[in-house]
N, C-alpha and C positions, 0 to 999 in steps of 0.2 A: 417599767421603770426606765425604759430608754437605755441609750448606750452612753450617757454621760458618765463621768468618772465616779466609780463606787468606791469610796474609801472607808464606808461603814461596815464592811464586812467583819472588821474586828469586833463589832458589837454583837453579842450573843443574840440578843432579842431580835435584832434586825435580820441576822442570819436565819433564825427560825422562820420568820416571815417569808423570806426569799425561798427558802426550801419549800415551803407550802405552796407558794405561788407556782414555782417550777413544776411541782408534782401535779398541781391542778391542771396547768396547761399543757404539761408534757412537751417542753421545748426541746428541740433537737440539739445534738452536740454542737453544730456550728454556732447557734445562737449563744449557747452556754460559753463557748470559747470566745465569742466576740465580747461578751460581757465581762469575762475574766481579763481580757486584754485592755478593758477600760480601767482597770485598777489604777490608782495613782501612785502606788508604791509596792515594791516587792513584798514587804512584810505583810501586806494585806493578803497575799496569795494563799498562804498556808491555812489561815482560818477559813478562807472560802472553800478551799478543797476539803477541809474537815467537816463542812456542813452536811454533805451527803455524797454517796458513792457516785451519783450521776455527774456532780462536779468534777470528781477526781478522774472518771472515765473520759470526760470530755476534754479534760486537761491533757491526758496521756495520748489521746487520739488526734490532738491538734499540735502543730508544729509552730514553735516560735511564740508561745504565749508570754513566757517569762521574758523574753527579749524585747517584746512589744511594751511590757509594762516598764522595764528599764528605760526604754526609748522614750516613754511618755514622763517618766520620773525626772529626767534630767532636762533642764532648760534648754530649749533648741539652740539658743545663742551660744551655750556653753559646750554643746555636744561635740563639735569639732575638737576642742581641747580635750575633752574627756576620752575621745576615741584615740587621739594622738598619744596620750599617757598610756592607755590600754595597749595600743600597738607597740609602743617602746618596750613595755614589759615582756614582749614576746621576741625581741631581738636578743641575739647573743649578747652576754654581759661583757665578757673579755675576749677579744676586743670588741667594742661597739663598731659595727660596720659604718664607715663614714658615709658611703653612698645612701645607705638606708636612712641615716640620721638626716642627711641633707634632703632627701625626697620627702620625708615625713613633714619637715618644716615648709618645704615649698607647697606641699598639698594643703597644709594648715592655713597658709597665708593667701594662697592663689586659688584653691578650689575647696573651700571649706565645706560646701554642701555635698559634694561628692565624697568627701572624707567622712562627714557624718553618716552617710549611708551605709558605710562599712559595719555599722553597729549591729545591723540586721544580720551580719554573717559571722560576727565574732563568736568564738566558742563560749558556752554557758559559763564556765569558770571565770573567763575574762570579763564577761559581762558582769558578773556578781562582784568582782574585784572593782570594775568600773563604777558600780553602784555605791559601794563602800567608800571609795575615794571621794565620790560626789558629795556624800553625806558628811564626811570629816571636812571637806572644804567649806561647805555650807556652814557647818558649826564654827569653824575657825573665822570665817567672814562676819558671822553674827558676833562673836565675842570680840574681834578686833574692832568693829564699828562701835560696839557699845562702849568699850574702854576708851576708844579715841574721842568720842563724843563727850565722855565724863570729864575729859581734860580740857575741853574747849569751852571757855565761859560764855554764857549767853549775854545779850546787851544788858540785862537787869543785873546779873552777877558782875558784870564789868564796871557798871555805874557804882555798885555798892563797894567795889574794891578800889575805886579811884582814890589817889591820895589827896588830901586837903579837903575832903568833904566831911564836915563835923556836925553831927546831929546831937542836939541837946537831949537831956532826959525828959524834958517837958514834951519835945517833939515825939519822942519814943512812946510816952504815956498817951498822948492824944492819937498816935497811930493805932495803939492797941485798943483804946476805947472805940475808934471807928471800926476797926476790924470786928471787934466783939459785937457791936451793934448790927453790923452787916452779916453776922453769923459765919464769917470765913476765918481761915487760919493765917496768922502772920507768918507761918513757917515758910522758909524758901525751899523748893524742891532741890533735891540733890543734882548736882551737875549732870546734864545729859538725860535727866528724868522726864523732861517735857518736850524732848526732841520728837520730831515726826518720824514715823518708820522709814526704813530705807526704801528709796524709789527703786523700780526695775532697773534703771540704769546704774544705780549705785550698787545694787545687789550683784549685777553682772560684773561691774568694775573690781569689786572686792573679790569675787570668786575667780575671775580671770586672772588677777594679780598672783593669787595662790597657785592657779594651774600653770602659769608661766614659770614660777619658781620651781615647781615640781618638775616641769618638762626640762629645765636646765639641768636639774640634778640627775634625772633619769637618762637624758640623752648623752651627755658628756661625761658620765661617771667612769666609764671604762674606756680604755684606748688613749692614743696619743692625738690630741687635737691642738693645732696651732692657735695662737691668739687671733690671727687673722681669720681662720675658718670660723671659730665661735663668734667672732664679732660680726662677720659678714653673714653668717647663717642665722644668727639668733638675735643679737642685740641691735644690728643696724636696721632691722625691719621695725623698730619701735622709735618714736619720738622721745625727746628727753623727759617730758612729763610722765610718760608711760614707763620709762626706766626708773623714775623715782617711785612709781607704783610698786615696781618689783622690790625696790629697797624697803618700802613700808612693809610689805608682806613678809619679807625675809626677816626684818627687825623684830616684827611681832612673833615670828616662829622662834627666834633665838630668845626672846624673852620668856616665851612659854616653856621652852626646853630647859633654860637655865633654872626657872622656877620649879620645875618637876624633877631636876636631878642636881646632885651636889657631889661630885665624885672626886676622888683623890687623883685618879689618872685623867689627863687631858685627853678629850675625845674629839679631835678637830674634824672628823669626817662623819659624825653621826647625823647631822642635819642633812647631808648629802645622800643618806640612805633612804630618803622619801618621806612624805608627809604621813602615809599610813604607819611606818616605823615610828616616826617621831609621836604620833598620837598614841600608839601602844605603850611607848615609854612613859608618856606624861600621865596617862590614865592608869598605869599599873598600880595595883593596890598596896604593894609592899616592897620593901628594899631589895629582897633576894630576887624578885621578879625583874625589877628594873635592872639590876646588875647583870643577870643572865641575858637579858636582851642586849645590853650595852657591850657585852663581851661576846656576843655571838658573831658568827661570820656567815656572810651570804655568798661569798666567792667559792668556786670549786675547790681551790687549793688551801682555803681557810685563811688566806691572807687579805688584808685591806690594801687595794692598789687602785687609787683613783686617777691614774694616768696623769696627763699634763696638768689637769686642774685640781691638783690635791690640796690647793690652798683653799679651795671652796668658791661659792657663788659671789661673795663680796669682792675678793680678790679679781675675779673674772670681770665683774661689772666695772670695777676701777679702771680697767684696761680700756673701757670704751672711751675715755677721755681722748685718746690718741685719734679716735675717728673724727673728733670734732676740732682738731687743732687748726685745720685750714680755714674754718669759720672763726676768724678773730675779731669780727665786729661786735660791738656792744648791742645787747638785745633791744634795748630801748631805742635804738637808732632807726629801726624799722617799724612801720604800722603793724598792729597786731594780727590782722588778716594776711598780710604778707609774710611775716614771721611764721605764723602757724602754717601756711601752705608750704614754705621752704623747708620746714623741719619734719612735716609729716612725710613718711617714706612713700616714694612712688611705687605702686605695685602693679603688676601686669593686670589686664583687663579680665574681670571674672565673668565668664559666660554663665555660670551657674549660680550666680550671686545676685539678687535683685538690686542692692545698693551700690552704686557706681562710684560713691564717694571714695576719696583716698583715706579718709579717716573713718575707722569703725565707730568712733564715739561721737555723736552728734552734739553732746553737751559741751559747752565752752569752759564750764567749771574747773576741770583739772589743768587746763592750758592757762587759764587766768590765775589760778592759785600758784603754779610753778613760776609764771612769768613775773607776778608781783613780788615774788621773793628774790628775783634775780635780774631785774631790769637793767642794773648797772654792771652787770657781769658779762661775760662771754659764754658761749655754749659749753665750752670745755670746764668751766667752773659752776656749772648749774645742776650737776648730777652727783649724787652721793657724797655732798660735802660733809665732813665729819662733824662740824659744828651745827649741822641742821638735823641731826638725829632726832631732836625733841619735835621738830615738825613732822618727821616720818612717823613718830610714835603717834601723832595726832591725825594720821592718815590725810595729810593736807592736800594731796592731789587726787583723791578718790571721791570728793563730793560733788554734788550737782551745783551749778551756778544758782539756781533758786534757793537752795538750802543755805548756801554762804550768804546770799543777800538777805534772807529773812531771819536766820537763826544766829549767825555770827558775822554780822556786817563789819564789825570792828577787827576782824581777822581772827587769828587762832590762839590768841592770848599772848603771854610773854614767857620767853625762856627763863627758866630758873636761874639765878645768880651763880655764875661759875659752875655749871653742872658737870663739867668733865675735870674739875680741879679736885684735889685732895690735899688734906693737911699732911704735915710732916709725920705726925703720929699714925695716920692712916697708911702713909707710905712705909713706915717702919714695920707696922703690923703686917702689911702685905708681903714684904720681903721675908719676914719671919715665917709667915704661912708658907710661901714658896719653898723656903729651905727645909722646914719640917716635912712637907709632903714629899719633897725630893727624896729625903732620906728614907721615907716609908717606901716609895716606889723602888728605890735601889736595893731594898731588903726584900723585894718581891711582894709588897703589899698593895692593896687596891681596895676601893669601896668608898663609903661615906666617911667624913673626917670633920671634926671640928676641934677648936683649940681646947686642949685639956680632955678630950673625949675620943678615944680610938676604938671604942667597943664595936663599931660596925665595919671595921676595916678587915680584910682577909689577907692571909699570908700564904 
């Protein structure tokens, strides 16, 4: 059956066949271990080991089988990011050693292949954590891309929504008759339903954005880091359109967390506790479990102390503006090729990396999407603008150029009218809510709360 990926070990009938084949040919332990290493996911390992004692014995006598499976599970392009997150989890939490933080980031951007090779020497528990984080990020990337596409109208949907186009009832009847004769449905597919699957570049881009947000939260969570250190070590390595990608991913995490929790107490630091923690909270099945997680402490002294960046990721990203103040030229004044070359960060030569390009992303889609929204702006006003949150919700800087040309050539749709405004009644209701929740908090209460219903709060 060769040494190609064997993901069918979870199938009982297939496992029986494999056992019979191995029993008939009496394959040695080394061959069995090589077959096990070819599994494409760690969850396939246990069913394989349970098929027969020979499999289990071969596994125990062979070193690094599970590590090899995890190494194969993770996209090679994302493996340096996965290893960096895993290595960060092994650093002291308070304080985070600044030299180690900078060293990890230097290795990530200057020697990614050498960093990825560390995955073969990481402890097994760290590897398992790395595998779980990768799965969670894959799920977030899929959910985000699907929801973003649902918000972007296709050319047909855009045409149907254009004002001033009036269809008579006779036209509608004729259309229905024609469709009936052809045996097709007149029903228009839901937004995003007819989109093509994510390309490999898009999958990488979405996952990388979530990994980078996770890296920031893990690296700078404990200890005192100056704005200049965070900017020069982390943000300045990325061009503006990739900074916007981080904003897209973080916005989606915020929306997911907000939809999964509704607490009386304000929890400004919860997102910075990492993607795995956020995922556990979101997927918790009941209120008590969510509350227990949110009230837990992972610091040795039981306190939350997020060092200099206790405002969180967004506040840190806003400070990047300062790095671009010297570039006060209008973006549209320079040719696209020149502008992209100027803004892409120059990194040292990478002896262990085959691509010598200054930009890791060969597709021009993200750059063009960012530039088309900010041609009349300066660089300093092209990142994390408050009024452009609707674009980040549509992942506007994460798509390939080919998709944008074919599936939404008219752009990303239109911003909802006054999306950030609220009525006087809504403002009064918000203030009343703040006052009532503040009273509950001062009395020692916490938990879920809604107007007129305090049954799920705790005192």
